[in-house]
C-alpha positions, 0 to 999 in steps of 0.5 A: 795741156794734157801730156801723153806718152806717144814716143812709140808712135812718133811720126817719122814719115817712113816708119821702120819695120812697119807697113803703112798699108797692110794689104791683109787688113784691107777689106772688100769695101776698102778695095771698092772705095779705091776703085770708086776713087779712081773712077771719080778722079777721072770724072773729076778731071774730065769734068773740070777740063770740060768746064774750063773749055765751056767757060771760054765760050762765054756761056752765061749759065757758067759765068753766073755760077762763079767759075773761079769759086767752082773750080776751087771747090772742085779741087777741094772736093778731089782732095777731100775725097782722096783723104777720106779714101786713104783714111779707110785704106791705110792701117789706122795705127800708121795713119799720119795724124796731120793728114786728118788735121789738114783734111778737116781744116783745109780740104773740106772747107776748100770744097764747101766754103766756095760752094756757099760763097757762089750762092751769096754772089748770085743773090747779091747779083740778082738784087743789084740787077733788080735795082738796075732794071728799076733805074735805081743804079747805073751799073750792076757791077759797081757793088763789090759783092757782085764781083767774084774777086771779092768772094775769092778774097773772102775765101782766101782769108777763111783758108788762111785763118784755118791754116793758121789754126792748123799750124797752131795745132801742129807746132804749138798746142799739140805737137806731140799728137799731130806729128804722130800716127794714130790720130787723137785729134778728133775732139778738137777737129770735131768742134771746128767742123761743127762751127764751119757746118753751122755757119754754112747752114745759117747762110743757107737759111738766110739765102732761102729767105732772100731768094724767095723775094728776088728774081731767079732767071737762072734757076739757081734756087732749085740748086740751093734747095737740092744741095741743102737737102743733100747736105743735111742728110749727109753732114748731120750723120757724118758729124755724129759718126766722126765724133764717135770715131767709128763706122769708117765705111759709113763715113766714107759713103756719106762723104762721097755722096756729099762731094758728088752731089755738090760736084754735080750741081756746081760743075756738071749741071752748068756744063749740061746747061751750056750744051742745051739748045738755047731757046730762040731769042724773040726778035722785034718782028715776033712781038704781038704778031699772032692773034693768040699773042694779042689776046693773051697780052693784057694791054693788047687785049683791051685794044681788041675788045674795043674794036670788037665792041665797035664791030658788034661781036664783043662776046668773042674776045673773052671766049677766045681768051678763056680758051687759050688760058684753058689750054694751059691747064693740066690738073684734071679737076681744074680742066673740068671746072673751067670747061663747065664755066666756059660752056655755061658762059659762052657756048650754052644756048641762052648763056650771058655771052653766047657765041653762035656756033653750029648745034653739032659743035655745041652737042659735041662739047656738052657730051665731053664735059664730064671728061674734058681735055685741053683740045675740047674747044679747038673746033669752036675756037677755030670757028670764032677766030675766023672773024679776026684772021680772015678780014682786016681786023688784025690789020686794024688792031696793028694800025691803032696808035695805042698798039704801035706804042705798046709794041715799041714799049715791049721792044725797049723792054726786050732790049733792056732785058738783053742788055742785062744778060749781056752785061752779066755774061761779059763779066 
């Protein structure tokens, strides 16, 4: 162990004849960081309280994002940025070295380790949910890695190990350096920081591959992607500047972006989703009621085709189905190509499946084919659907045994889906 003489900088917490904070040495940027820290602390406190309030409502968007891990991560974020803000304001010769040690080994991991764990929990939960929907398991929450308590325990082990390492540094390995001002530990804490960031990066990469293969009903995959981009852009240069022990202003800025981006994703975004007006749940009475719904459903469409063929207008259902799909297009090139295809197939005189429309409607469509819009076929579509909605056609479809069986099956699927959401929301 290298011995150094630092008796003049030995930390006695209240050093005599020295200023911990020298106002004259504080520059404009440091003042700005302090104001920013004050505003951030207010937002952090308000957001955390509101998160707890919204959690009590049982909102699934919040519960699926591991609320306990989120709150622990939020606490770590506040402490990490507080240490960073003080680091730039406090006179460097009087900055307690142990504060830098615990910032790296406690507060920063307390921020981003729960952040990684909550993505892991979501992935395991979705895997189990997929198995449950296939009938492979009876209870989604039987697996220990679906329970948030498992990840809180893992976090506890990680933080305990890091605290033991910090104590070894402070009391056994480098007691003279740790209990002093003017920190000289960056060569050691840098290694630990690189290890932690590398592990998190590997877990994110694995998460990408897994989430590409599993359902993502709560759209957390986009959060994983956005966080990964921000983390790479912030942490890589942060590690470089941290190693150099220079450019403290840049370090603070990178850390602020890193923390705020994570806090927005883990706390503020779920709050927004919980306030967002939820879509109206589709009741059993709304299953395959309208003609459009029937035409777009593959199984119901087969029944419509059968009855239309018997009634000698088999060319109309394919036209209606093509128009409904055409309306969903947004790309101009796709619109133009699909419009020409529909015209050549169903409207143009002598076309393979020509529908008989008034000549004025046909000319109007032909003139607009060069610059088609989503409403190009609206008039002819209304004309075609008169065959279905004005007579007893839809009643005949609904009375078919195959259609009744189809609706009942969709009701069961919807109930199964709602049960899955209720199970996840109740945990």
